[in-house]
PAZAPA-4460 file (N, C-alpha, C; in steps of 0.05 Angstrom, whole numbers, plus 32768, in hexadecimal, padded with zeros to 4 digits):
% residues 312
    n_x    n_y    n_z   ca_x   ca_y   ca_z    c_x    c_y    c_z   seq   type   mol
   8257   82D9   8012   8262   82D2   7FF6   8267   82EA   7FE7     1      M     A
   8286   82E6   7FCE   8287   82F5   7FC6   8273   82F8   7FAF     2      N     A
   8261   82DE   7FA8   824A   82E3   7F92   822F   82DD   7F9B     3      G     A
   8226   82F7   7FAF   821B   82F6   7FBE   8200   8308   7FAB     4      A     A
   81EA   82F4   7FA5   81E1   82FC   7F9A   81CA   8327   7F9D     5      V     A
   81CC   8336   7F8E   81BC   834E   7F86   81B0   8355   7F6F     6      N     A
   81A6   8366   7F6D   818B   836B   7F56   81A5   837C   7F3E     7      Q     A
   81B9   8382   7F41   81C7   838B   7F21   81DB   8371   7F17     8      S     A
   81D4   8370   7EFA   81D2   838C   7EED   81B4   8382   7EE4     9      P     A
   81AF   8399   7EE1   8189   83A2   7EE2   8183   839C   7EC1    10      V     A
   816D   839B   7EBE   815F   8397   7E9B   8151   83B4   7E95    11      I     A
   815C   83C4   7E8D   8154   83DC   7E83   8148   83DD   7E62    12      N     A
   8148   83F5   7E53   8145   8400   7E3D   815D   83F5   7E2F    13      V     A
   8174   840B   7E3D   818D   840C   7E2A   8195   83E8   7E27    14      R     A
   8197   83D9   7E4A   819C   83B4   7E44   818F   83AA   7E29    15      S     A
   817A   83AB   7E28   8163   839F   7E14   816C   83A9   7DF6    16      V     A
   817A   83C7   7DF3   8174   83CA   7DDC   819A   83C2   7DD2    17      I     A
   81B0   83C5   7DED   81CA   83B3   7DE2   81CB   839C   7DD0    18      T     A
   81B7   838C   7DE8   81BA   8364   7DE9   81A8   836F   7DCF    19      I     A
   8193   8379   7DC5   8189   836D   7DA7   819F   837A   7D91    20      S     A
   81A3   838B   7D92   81B9   8392   7D87   81D1   8380   7D83    21      F     A
   81DF   837E   7D90   81F3   836C   7D98   81EB   8345   7D87    22      L     A
   81CF   8345   7D8D   81CA   832A   7D87   81C9   8330   7D65    23      S     A
   81C3   833E   7D60   81BE   8348   7D44   81CB   833C   7D39    24      V     A
   81E8   8352   7D40   8204   8356   7D33   8211   8345   7D32    25      A     A
   820C   8333   7D46   8214   8319   7D41   8210   830B   7D32    26      Y     A
   81F8   8300   7D2A   81E7   82E8   7D1C   81F6   82F9   7D01    27      L     A
   81F3   8315   7CF8   81F3   8321   7CDE   8211   8317   7CD3    28      L     A
   822A   8326   7CEA   8240   8320   7CE6   8245   82FE   7CDE    29      L     A
   823F   82EB   7CF3   8246   82D0   7CF0   823D   82CA   7CE0    30      S     A
   822B   82D3   7CD3   821F   82CA   7CAC   8228   82CB   7C9C    31      S     A
   8238   82E8   7C9B   824C   82F4   7C8C   826C   82E6   7C96    32      W     A
   826F   82DE   7CAC   8293   82D7   7CA6   8285   82BC   7CA9    33      L     A
   827C   82AD   7CAC   8280   8294   7CB5   8268   827F   7CAB    34      V     A
   8250   8288   7C9F   8241   8284   7C95   822B   827F   7CB6    35      G     A
   820E   8281   7CAD   81F0   8276   7CC2   81FF   8256   7CC6    36      F     A
   81F2   8253   7CE6   81F4   823C   7CF1   81E2   8234   7D11    37      K     A
   81DE   8222   7D0D   81C8   8223   7D21   81D3   8229   7D42    38      S     A
   81E5   821C   7D43   81F8   8223   7D57   81F5   824B   7D64    39      Q     A
   81EC   825A   7D4A   81F3   8279   7D53   81D6   827F   7D61    40      Q     A
   81C7   826D   7D59   81AB   827D   7D5E   81A9   8261   7D7C    41      I     A
   81B9   8253   7D7F   81B0   8243   7D9E   81BB   8257   7DB2    42      V     A
   81DA   8267   7DA9   81E1   8271   7DBA   81D4   8288   7DC1    43      L     A
   81CD   829A   7DA6   81C5   82B1   7DBA   81A5   82A6   7DC6    44      L     A
   8197   8290   7DC4   817A   8289   7DD0   818B   828B   7DFA    45      V     A
   81A1   827A   7DF2   81AF   8278   7E0C   81B4   8292   7E19    46      I     A
   81C0   82A0   7E10   81C8   82B6   7E12   81B0   82CB   7E1D    47      F     A
   819B   82D3   7E05   818D   82E3   7E10   8179   82D0   7E2B    48      N     A
   8168   82C1   7E2D   8159   82B4   7E3D   816E   82B2   7E5D    49      T     A
   8184   82A9   7E59   8193   82AF   7E6E   818B   82CD   7E7E    50      F     A
   8199   82DF   7E6A   8196   82F7   7E6A   8181   830B   7E79    51      F     A
   816C   82FD   7E6C   814D   830E   7E73   8141   82F9   7E91    52      Y     A
   8146   82DF   7E8C   8132   82CA   7EA1   812F   82D2   7EC7    53      V     A
   8155   82E2   7EC9   8153   82ED   7EE6   8166   8302   7EEB    54      S     A
   816D   8308   7EFD   8182   8315   7F06   8199   8302   7F09    55      A     A
   819D   82EB   7F1C   81AB   82DA   7F13   81C0   82CC   7EFB    56      I     A
   81A5   82BC   7EF0   81B0   82C0   7ED4   81BC   82D9   7EC6    57      T     A
   81B1   82E7   7ECA   81BB   82F8   7EBB   81DD   8307   7EB8    58      R     A
   81E0   8308   7ED9   8200   8303   7EE0   8206   82F1   7EDA    59      K     A
   8201   82DA   7ED2   820D   82C9   7EC8   8221   82BE   7EB2    60      F     A
   8204   82C8   7E9F   820B   82C9   7E80   821C   82DE   7E7B    61      I     A
   8219   82F4   7E8F   8230   8312   7E7F   824A   830A   7E95    62      V     A
   824C   82F5   7EA1   8263   82EC   7EAE   8270   82D8   7E9B    63      G     A
   825F   82CF   7E89   826B   82B2   7E80   826F   82BB   7E5D    64      F     A
   8269   82DA   7E5D   826F   82EA   7E41   8287   82E2   7E31    65      S     A
   8299   82DD   7E44   82B7   82E0   7E3E   82B9   82CE   7E3B    66      V     A
   82AF   82AD   7E41   82B3   8298   7E2F   829C   829B   7E15    67      F     A
   828B   82A6   7E18   827F   82AD   7DFF   8293   82B6   7DE4    68      I     A
   82A0   82CF   7DEE   82B3   82D7   7DDC   82BF   82CA   7DCD    69      V     A
   82D9   82B9   7DEA   82E5   82A5   7DD7   82DC   8294   7DCA    70      Y     A
   82C2   8282   7DC6   82B5   827A   7DB7   82AA   8285   7DA4    71      W     A
   82AB   829A   7D9E   82A1   82AB   7D89   82C3   82AF   7D71    72      I     A
   82CB   82B5   7D7E   82EC   82BB   7D79   82F3   829D   7D73    73      I     A
   82EC   828F   7D75   82FC   8274   7D6C   82E8   8269   7D52    74      F     A
   82CF   826F   7D57   82C5   8270   7D3B   82C7   8280   7D22    75      D     A
   82CE   8296   7D2E   82D4   82AF   7D0F   82F2   82A3   7D09    76      Y     A
   82FA   829B   7D10   831C   828A   7D05   8310   8274   7CF1    77      M     A
   82F6   826F   7CE8   82FB   825D   7CCE   82FC   8278   7CC1    78      K     A
   82F8   8289   7CBB   82F7   82A3   7CA5   830D   82A6   7CA4    79      A     A
   831E   82A1   7CAD   833B   82A7   7CAA   8348   8298   7CB3    80      F     A
   8351   8284   7CA2   835E   826D   7CAB   837D   826D   7CAD    81      P     A
   838F   826A   7CB7   83A9   8268   7CC3   83B6   8263   7CB3    82      N     A
   83B3   8250   7CA2   83C7   8248   7C81   83C7   825C   7C76    83      Y     A
   83B6   826B   7C75   83B5   8289   7C65   83C7   82A7   7C6E    84      N     A
   83D5   82A2   7C85   83DF   82B3   7C91   83FE   82A1   7C92    85      V     A
   8403   8288   7C97   8419   828D   7CA0   841F   8267   7C90    86      S     A
   8442   8267   7C8C   843F   8246   7C83   8440   8230   7C95    87      T     A
   8427   8216   7C8D   8427   8207   7CA1   843A   81F0   7CAA    88      V     A
   843B   81EC   7CBC   8459   81E0   7CC2   844C   81C0   7CCA    89      H     A
   8455   81AB   7CB6   844E   8192   7CB9   845C   8181   7CBB    90      I     A
   8472   817A   7CA5   848C   8168   7CA8   84A3   8171   7CC8    91      A     A
   84AB   8189   7CBE   84C0   819B   7CCE   84BA   8196   7CF5    92      D     A
   849D   8196   7CFA   8490   818D   7D15   848D   8174   7D15    93      L     A
   8486   816D   7D0A   8487   8143   7D0A   84A5   813C   7D0D    94      Y     A
   84B9   8143   7CFD   84D9   813C   7D0A   84E0   8145   7D1C    95      N     A
   84D6   815D   7D1F   84E7   8164   7D44   84D5   8159   7D56    96      F     A
   84C2   814F   7D51   84B6   8143   7D67   84BC   8125   7D6E    97      E     A
   84C2   8115   7D51   84D5   80FD   7D52   84ED   80FC   7D62    98      K     A
   8503   8115   7D54   8517   811F   7D60   851F   8118   7D84    99      H     A
   850B   8125   7D8C   8506   8128   7DAB   84F5   811E   7DBB   100      L     A
   84E6   810B   7DAC   84D4   80F3   7DBB   84D7   80D7   7DB0   101      F     A
   84E1   80D6   7D93   84D6   80C6   7D8B   84DA   809F   7D99   102      G     A
   84D2   808F   7D8D   84CF   8076   7D9C   84D7   8066   7D83   103      I     A
   84EC   8058   7D8B   84EF   803E   7D77   84DF   8022   7D78   104      N     A
   84D0   8021   7D6A   84C1   8008   7D6A   84C2   7FF1   7D59   105      Y     A
   84C4   7FD8   7D50   84C6   7FCC   7D43   84D7   7FD7   7D26   106      K     A
   84EB   7FDC   7D34   850A   7FE4   7D18   84FD   8009   7D14   107      G     A
   84EE   8019   7D22   84E9   802A   7D12   84E6   803D   7D22   108      H     A
   84EC   8059   7D2A   84EA   8070   7D31   84CE   807A   7D30   109      L     A
   84C0   807F   7D41   84A2   8089   7D40   84A3   809A   7D5C   110      L     A
   848E   80A7   7D4D   8484   80C6   7D5E   8471   80B3   7D70   111      T     A
   846C   80C3   7D88   8460   80AF   7DA4   843F   80B9   7D9F   112      P     A
   8438   80BD   7D7F   8419   80C3   7D7F   841B   80A5   7D6D   113      N     A
   842F   80A7   7D52   842D   8081   7D49   8439   8077   7D62   114      E     A
   8448   8074   7D6B   8445   805A   7D7F   842E   8050   7D8C   115      Y     A
   8425   806B   7D91   8403   8064   7DA0   83EE   805D   7D93   116      W     A
   83E7   8062   7D79   83E0   8056   7D67   83DE   8044   7D5F   117      K     A
   83FD   8037   7D63   83FD   8018   7D5E   83F6   8007   7D6B   118      A     A
   83FC   801C   7D89   83EF   7FFD   7D9B   83E4   800C   7DB3   119      N     A
   83C9   8014   7DA7   83AE   801F   7DB4   839B   8009   7DB3   120      A     A
   8393   800A   7DD1   8380   7FF7   7DDB   835F   7FFB   7DE2   121      T     A
   834D   7FF5   7DE1   832E   7FFB   7DE6   8333   8009   7E03   122      T     A
   8340   7FF9   7E10   8342   800C   7E35   834A   802B   7E38   123      T     A
   8363   8031   7E22   8370   8043   7E18   8357   8059   7E12   124      L     A
   8350   804B   7DFE   833E   805D   7DEC   8324   8064   7DF9   125      D     A
   831C   8058   7E12   8304   805D   7E1F   830E   8074   7E3D   126      I     A
   8325   806E   7E41   8332   8081   7E60   833B   809A   7E48   127      I     A
   8349   809F   7E32   8357   80B3   7E29   833B   80C6   7E1F   128      A     A
   832B   80B9   7E13   830E   80CB   7E06   8305   80D6   7E20   129      G     A
   82FB   80C3   7E37   82EC   80D4   7E54   8302   80EE   7E57   130      I     A
   831B   80E6   7E59   832F   8100   7E5F   8327   811D   7E44   131      F     A
   8325   810F   7E35   832E   8126   7E1F   8312   8136   7E1A   132      Y     A
   8303   8122   7E27   82DF   8131   7E26   82E0   8152   7E3B   133      I     A
   82E9   8143   7E4A   82F5   8153   7E64   82F8   8171   7E60   134      C     A
   830A   8179   7E4E   830D   8198   7E3E   82FF   81AB   7E40   135      W     A
   82DA   81A1   7E37   82CF   81B3   7E38   82C2   81B6   7E57   136      I     A
   82AE   81A1   7E61   82A3   81A0   7E7B   82B5   81B0   7E99   137      P     A
   82D4   81A5   7E97   82DE   81AD   7EAD   82E4   81CE   7EA8   138      V     A
   82EB   81DE   7EA0   82EB   81F4   7E9E   82D4   8201   7EA1   139      P     A
   82C9   8205   7E8E   82A5   820D   7E96   8291   81FB   7EB3   140      L     A
   829D   81E8   7EBA   8292   81E4   7ECD   82AA   81F5   7EE6   141      G     A
   82BC   81F6   7EE6   82CD   81FE   7EF4   82C8   821E   7EFB   142      F     A
   82C6   822A   7EE5   82B8   8245   7EE6   829F   824D   7EEF   143      A     A
   828B   8237   7EED   8269   823E   7EFB   8274   8241   7F17   144      T     A
   8282   8224   7F20   828A   8227   7F3B   8295   823E   7F49   145      Y     A
   82AB   8252   7F34   82B5   826B   7F41   82A5   827E   7F43   146      L     A
   8294   8284   7F2A   827A   828C   7F2C   8272   828F   7F44   147      F     A
   825C   827D   7F50   8253   827A   7F65   8260   8285   7F85   148      F     A
   827A   8277   7F83   828C   8277   7F9B   8297   8296   7F98   149      K     A
   82AD   82A3   7F80   82B8   82BB   7F86   82B5   82C0   7F66   150      N     A
   82A9   82D9   7F62   82A1   82EB   7F51   82BF   82F9   7F43   151      R     A
   82CC   82FB   7F51   82E8   8308   7F4D   82FA   82EB   7F3E   152      R     A
   82FA   82D8   7F47   830F   82C9   7F4D   8301   82BB   7F2A   153      E     A
   82E9   82B4   7F28   82CF   82AF   7F0A   82E2   82C1   7EF2   154      F     A
   82E1   82DD   7EFE   82E4   82E8   7EEA   8300   82EB   7EE6   155      L     A
   8313   82DF   7EF0   8331   82E3   7EF2   8337   82CC   7EDE   156      S     A
   831F   82B2   7EEA   832C   829A   7ED9   8327   8296   7EC2   157      F     A
   830A   82AE   7EB1   8306   82B1   7EA0   8315   82BE   7E88   158      S     A
   8316   82DF   7E8F   832D   82E7   7E8A   8346   82D0   7E7F   159      L     A
   8349   82CC   7E98   8367   82BE   7E8F   8368   82A3   7E78   160      T     A
   834E   8297   7E7B   8342   8281   7E6F   8349   828C   7E4B   161      F     A
   833B   82AA   7E45   833E   82B9   7E35   8351   82C2   7E24   162      L     A
   8369   82D5   7E3B   8388   82D3   7E2E   8394   82B9   7E26   163      V     A
   8389   82A4   7E36   83A8   828E   7E29   8397   8285   7E16   164      V     A
   837F   8280   7E09   8378   8283   7DF5   8382   829B   7DD7   165      N     A
   8383   82AF   7DE5   8388   82C3   7DD6   83A9   82C3   7DCA   166      L     A
   83B6   82BE   7DDF   83D1   82B1   7DD7   83D3   829D   7DC7   167      L     A
   83C9   8289   7DC8   83BB   826B   7DBD   83BC   827F   7D9B   168      G     A
   83A7   827D   7D9B   83A3   828C   7D78   83B4   82A2   7D6C   169      F     A
   83C1   82AD   7D7E   83D8   82BE   7D76   83F1   82A5   7D65   170      V     A
   83F3   8295   7D76   840A   827A   7D70   83F7   826A   7D4F   171      I     A
   83E7   8269   7D5A   83D1   8259   7D49   83D8   8267   7D20   172      Y     A
   83DA   8278   7D25   83DA   8290   7D0A   8402   8291   7D0B   173      Y     A
   840A   8295   7D1B   842A   829B   7D14   8436   827E   7D0E   174      S     A
   8430   8266   7D19   8432   8249   7D1F   8428   8239   7D0F   175      F     A
   841F   823D   7CFA   8401   822F   7CF8   8414   820C   7CF9   176      P     A
   8404   81FA   7D05   8405   81D8   7D06   8403   81C6   7D03   177      A     A
   8407   81BB   7CF2   83EF   819B   7CF1   83EF   818F   7D07   178      A     A
   83DA   817F   7D08   83DB   816D   7D20   83E8   814B   7D13   179      P     A
   83F1   8142   7D27   83F2   811E   7D17   83E5   810D   7D0F   180      P     A
   83CC   8115   7D1A   83C1   80FF   7D0A   83B5   8112   7CE2   181      W     A
   83C5   8121   7CDF   83C1   8133   7CC8   83D2   812F   7CBE   182      Y     A
   83E6   811C   7CC4   83FF   810B   7CB0   83F7   80F1   7CB0   183      I     A
   83EA   80E7   7CC3   83DD   80C5   7CC2   83D0   80CC   7CAB   184      Q     A
   83BF   80DB   7CA5   83AA   80DB   7C90   83B3   80EC   7C71   185      A     A
   83BA   8103   7C71   83D1   8111   7C5E   83F1   8109   7C59   186      H     A
   8400   8104   7C68   8418   8108   7C62   8426   8120   7C66   187      G     A
   8434   812B   7C5E   8440   8141   7C62   8439   8157   7C4B   188      F     A
   8425   8151   7C35   8415   815D   7C26   8400   816F   7C34   189      V     A
   8409   8190   7C35   83F1   81A2   7C3B   83DD   81A1   7C27   190      F     A
   83C5   81A7   7C38   83AF   81A7   7C29   8398   81B1   7C2D   191      H     A
   839B   81C6   7C2F   838A   81E5   7C38   8365   81DC   7C44   192      A     A
   835B   81DD   7C4C   833C   81DC   7C5B   833A   81BB   7C65   193      A     A
   8351   81B5   7C64   8349   819A   7C76   8334   819C   7C84   194      T     A
   832C   817F   7C86   830C   8189   7C9E   8319   817C   7CBB   195      P     A
   8310   8181   7CCA   8318   8179   7CE9   8314   8154   7CE9   196      G     A
   831F   8149   7CF8   832C   8130   7CFB   8321   8120   7D1C   197      N     A
   831D   8118   7D20   8315   810B   7D42   8332   80FE   7D47   198      T     A
   8347   80F2   7D2E   8359   80DE   7D37   8356   80CD   7D40   199      G     A
   8361   80BD   7D5D   835F   80AA   7D69   8345   80B0   7D82   200      G     A
   833A   80C1   7D82   831F   80CE   7D8C   830F   80BD   7D79   201      L     A
   8310   80B0   7D61   82FA   80A5   7D59   82FB   808B   7D5D   202      A     A
   8311   807A   7D78   8307   8060   7D73   82F8   8067   7D95   203      R     A
   82EC   8076   7DA0   82DB   807C   7DAF   82C2   8080   7DB0   204      F     A
   82C0   808E   7D97   82A9   809E   7D8F   82A0   8076   7D7D   205      D     A
   82B3   8070   7D77   82AC   8055   7D66   829D   803C   7D75   206      N     A
   82AD   803D   7D8B   82AE   802B   7DA3   828B   802D   7DB2   207      Y     A
   8288   8045   7DB9   826A   8053   7DC5   8252   8052   7DAA   208      F     A
   8263   804F   7D8F   824E   8051   7D80   8240   8073   7D83   209      N     A
   824F   8087   7D88   824B   80A3   7D92   8259   80B5   7D87   210      V     A
   824A   80C9   7D70   825F   80DA   7D66   8261   80F8   7D77   211      P     A
   8268   80E8   7D93   8276   8100   7DA9   828C   811A   7D9A   212      I     A
   829F   8108   7D92   82C0   811A   7D8B   82BB   8123   7D6C   213      F     A
   82A2   810B   7D5D   82AA   8116   7D42   8291   812C   7D3F   214      Q     A
   8288   8136   7D55   8272   814F   7D4D   8286   8164   7D56   215      S     A
   8294   8168   7D6B   82A6   8175   7D75   82B9   8179   7D64   216      I     A
   82CB   8169   7D50   82DB   8175   7D41   82D5   8171   7D23   217      Y     A
   82B7   8177   7D26   82B0   8180   7D0A   82AD   81A5   7D01   218      K     A
   82AE   81AE   7D1B   82A4   81C6   7D1B   82B8   81D3   7D1E   219      N     A
   82D2   81C5   7D25   82EE   81D0   7D22   82F3   81F4   7D1B   220      G     A
   8304   8201   7D21   8302   821B   7D11   831C   8213   7CFF   221      S     A
   8331   8206   7D01   8345   8204   7CF1   8360   81E8   7CFF   222      N     A
   8361   81D7   7CE4   836E   81C0   7CEA   838C   81C9   7CF7   223      V     A
   839B   81D7   7CE9   83B4   81E2   7CEE   83B6   81F1   7D03   224      F     A
   83AF   81EE   7D0F   83AD   81F8   7D34   83BC   81E4   7D46   225      A     A
   83CB   81D3   7D41   83CA   81C3   7D57   83E8   81C9   7D72   226      A     A
   83F7   81E5   7D64   8404   81F5   7D76   83FB   8205   7D80   227      M     A
   83FD   8212   7D94   83FE   81FD   7DB4   83DE   81EF   7DB6   228      P     A
   83E6   81DA   7DC9   83CC   81CC   7DC8   83B8   81DA   7DE3   229      S     A
   83A5   81E8   7DD4   8397   81FB   7DEF   8389   81E8   7E01   230      L     A
   8381   81CA   7DFD   836E   81B8   7E05   838B   81AF   7E1E   231      H     A
   83A2   81B1   7E1B   83B8   81AF   7E30   83BB   81CA   7E3D   232      S     A
   83B5   81DD   7E2E   83B6   81FA   7E41   83A5   81F8   7E5F   233      A     A
   8387   81F1   7E5A   836F   81FE   7E5D   8373   81E8   7E77   234      Y     A
   837A   81D1   7E82   8377   81C9   7E9F   838D   81D3   7EB0   235      P     A
   839A   81E1   7E9E   83B7   81ED   7EAF   83AD   820A   7EBB   236      V     A
   839F   8210   7EB3   838A   822C   7EBE   837B   8220   7ED9   237      I     A
   836C   820E   7ECA   835B   8205   7EE2   836D   81F6   7EF9   238      V     A
   837F   81F5   7EFA   8398   81EF   7F12   8398   8201   7F1E   239      I     A
   839E   8211   7F0C   83AE   822D   7F16   839D   823A   7F2D   240      Y     A
   8383   823C   7F20   8374   8250   7F37   8369   8232   7F44   241      Y     A
   8364   821F   7F39   835B   8207   7F5E   8367   820A   7F6B   242      G     A
   838A   8207   7F69   839D   8210   7F78   8399   822C   7F90   243      L     A
   8393   823E   7F7D   8390   8253   7F8B   837A   8257   7F9A   244      K     A
   8363   8249   7F9D   8350   824C   7FA9   8349   8232   7FBE   245      N     A
   8367   8224   7FBF   8370   8214   7FD2   8353   81FE   7FD5   246      R     A
   8350   81F5   7FB7   8332   81E2   7FBA   833A   81C3   7FC1   247      L     A
   834D   81BF   7FCB   835A   81A0   7FDA   8358   818A   7FC9   248      G     A
   8348   8176   7FD8   834E   815D   7FC8   8344   8160   7FA7   249      L     A
   8331   8175   7F9E   8329   817C   7F81   8341   817F   7F75   250      I     A
   8351   818D   7F82   8363   8190   7F68   8374   8172   7F5C   251      N     A
   837B   8165   7F71   8385   8144   7F64   8378   813F   7F54   252      I     A
   8355   813C   7F53   8352   8137   7F3C   8353   8143   7F24   253      V     A
   8353   8160   7F1E   8352   8173   7F16   8377   816E   7F0A   254      L     A
   8384   8164   7F1B   83A2   8161   7F05   83A0   814B   7F00   255      V     A
   8391   8135   7F04   8386   811B   7EF6   837F   811B   7EDA   256      T     A
   836C   812F   7EDC   835F   8139   7EBF   837D   8145   7EAF   257      V     A
   837F   8159   7EBC   8394   816B   7EA4   83AB   8154   7E9E   258      M     A
   83B7   8143   7EAC   83D2   8130   7EA3   83C4   811B   7E8B   259      V     A
   83AA   810E   7E93   8391   8104   7E7A   8390   8112   7E5B   260      G     A
   8386   8127   7E66   8389   8138   7E52   83A4   8141   7E3B   261      I     A
   83BD   8143   7E4B   83D2   8141   7E41   83D8   8133   7E39   262      W     A
   83DA   8111   7E44   83DC   80FB   7E34   83CD   80F0   7E21   263      L     A
   83B5   80F5   7E26   83A1   80F1   7E07   83A8   8103   7DED   264      T     A
   83AB   811A   7DF0   83AE   8125   7DDC   83C6   8116   7DC8   265      A     A
   83D4   8105   7DD6   83F4   8100   7DCC   83E6   80E3   7DBF   266      V     A
   83D8   80D9   7DCF   83CD   80B7   7DCB   83B8   80BC   7DB6   267      Y     A
   83A7   80CD   7DAE   8398   80CF   7D98   8396   80D6   7D81   268      T     A
   83B9   80E1   7D87   83C1   80EE   7D6F   83B4   8112   7D63   269      S     A
   83B0   8119   7D78   83A1   8135   7D7D   83B6   8149   7D79   270      H     A
   83D6   8142   7D86   83E3   814E   7D94   8403   8145   7D92   271      H     A
   8415   815F   7D89   8432   8148   7D97   8433   8153   7DAC   272      Y     A
   8449   8147   7DBA   8458   8147   7DD5   8454   8162   7DD3   273      I     A
   8472   8172   7DBF   8472   8193   7DB8   8457   819F   7DBD   274      L     A
   8448   819C   7DAF   8425   81AF   7DAF   841F   81AE   7DCB   275      D     A
   8425   8192   7DDD   841F   8190   7DF9   842B   81A4   7E09   276      V     A
   8445   81A3   7E03   8456   81B5   7E10   8452   81D9   7E12   277      L     A
   8453   81DE   7DF8   8444   81F5   7DEF   842D   81FF   7DF8   278      A     A
   841C   81F1   7DFB   83FA   81F3   7E05   8403   81FC   7E24   279      G     A
   840D   81EC   7E37   8416   81ED   7E53   8429   820A   7E4F   280      I     A
   843A   820D   7E3C   8448   8229   7E42   8438   8241   7E40   281      T     A
   8422   8241   7E28   840A   8250   7E23   8405   8262   7E3C   282      T     A
   83F7   8241   7E4E   83E3   8243   7E63   83EF   8251   7E75   283      A     A
   8408   8252   7E7E   8420   825D   7E92   8428   8278   7E8C   284      V     A
   842C   8285   7E75   842E   829F   7E68   8410   82AF   7E72   285      I     A
   8401   829F   7E5E   83DE   82AD   7E66   83DD   82B8   7E85   286      G     A
   83E0   82A0   7E97   83DE   82A2   7EB5   83E7   82C1   7EBB   287      I     A
   840A   82C2   7EB2   841C   82D1   7EC8   8411   82F0   7EAB   288      N     A
   8406   82ED   7E9D   8405   8308   7E87   83E7   830D   7E8C   289      L     A
   83D7   8302   7E98   83BD   8309   7EA1   83C0   8318   7EBA   290      F     A
   83D2   8302   7ECA   83D5   8310   7EE7   83EC   832D   7EEA   291      N     A
   83F8   8332   7ECF   8403   834C   7ED1   83ED   8361   7EC3   292      F     A
   83E2   8359   7EB4   83D2   8373   7EA1   83B7   8375   7EB1   293      L     A
   83AD   836D   7EBE   839C   8374   7ED0   839D   8379   7EF6   294      F     A
   83BE   837A   7EF5   83BF   838A   7F10   83D2   83A1   7F0F   295      T     A
   83DB   83A0   7EF4   83F0   83BA   7EF2   83DE   83C9   7EDC   296      K     A
   83D6   83C1   7ECD   83C8   83D4   7EBB   83AC   83E4   7EC8   297      V     A
   83AE   8400   7ED2   83A3   8407   7ED8   837B   83FF   7EC8   298      P     A
   8378   8408   7EB3   8365   8404   7EA5   835E   83E6   7EA0   299      V     A
   8370   83CC   7EA4   8360   83BB   7EA8   8359   83B2   7EC2   300      L     A
   8364   83BF   7ED4   835B   83B4   7EEB   833F   83C1   7EFB   301      T     A
   8337   83DF   7EEA   8324   83E7   7EED   8317   83D3   7EE0   302      E     A
   8319   83C9   7ECF   82FF   83C5   7EB8   82F8   83A8   7ECE   303      F     A
   830D   839A   7ECF   830E   8386   7EEB   82F9   838A   7F05   304      L     A
   82FA   83A0   7F0B   82EB   83A5   7F1E   82CF   83AC   7F18   305      D     A
   82CE   83B7   7F03   82B0   83C1   7EF4   829E   83A4   7EED   306      K     A
   82A8   8395   7EE1   82A5   837C   7EDE   8295   8368   7EF3   307      Y     A
   82A3   836D   7F05   829F   835D   7F21   8290   8371   7F2B   308      E     A
   828E   8384   7F2F   8277   8391   7F37   825B   838E   7F25   309      A     A
   8260   838A   7F0C   8246   8387   7F00   823C   8372   7F03   310      F     A
   8244   8356   7F06   823A   8341   7F0E   8237   832E   7F27   311      I     A
   823C   8345   7F3E   8237   833C   7F56   821F   833B   7F5F   312      R     A
***
């Protein structure tokens, strides 16, 4: 098996000093940029515990550092709001969505978000919540499977995930966009530093009397980052590697989750159809960009080889 256990990487004085330095540097930089938060300590405790407890957990956490890097970058975006870089698109995106996908309902032309807000049902709220919460555990669970099955594929999946996110972040700053729920709550007037909102997912929280989505969205880095929908991009990456690794019937489940997330993004007023299409496009571009860069650029191919050897 490609993920066979061996005794590298080993713990030595240099690695202890490096991990200790990075841990302290992360805390200091985070406190300076976004303020001290308990999640930062939790992250460090998890990383250091996994790094020191055994050889296999050390390889695991070093491999999953790709996702940690993503999370840190995402968190630090709070210090650099995209609305300070480019004009936020609110009315123009709304009107374009209505122009392309508008639905005539009771004598009014509505966006799909507005239509489903007016026709929401408890059954759909529950199904939508179940689908949308999958955007976190499905990619991470899939990555864990690949880690134990095939380390090379695990790294390829993880780095593709990072590349897609970086592309999305570039678009966030180039084209800040308000989500549909923002217009429902604030109209077309721009309000800087608007807090995150659960949108239609609040109905799921309220039905079960649990703050699942509330706790997720209160930690959002930027409200004006609806375009592209990276939630819609992640399952595309999973499906690509699921098909590549011939997972058979499991891919049917993954496709179902993917479509469910796309529909829920619109149903709950978190994204326009345009945002979902942009997310899918970003995923496709990111996948192809990774395949090109890490096979055609020698320094990146060598990096991938050394990374794989380090966690094998």
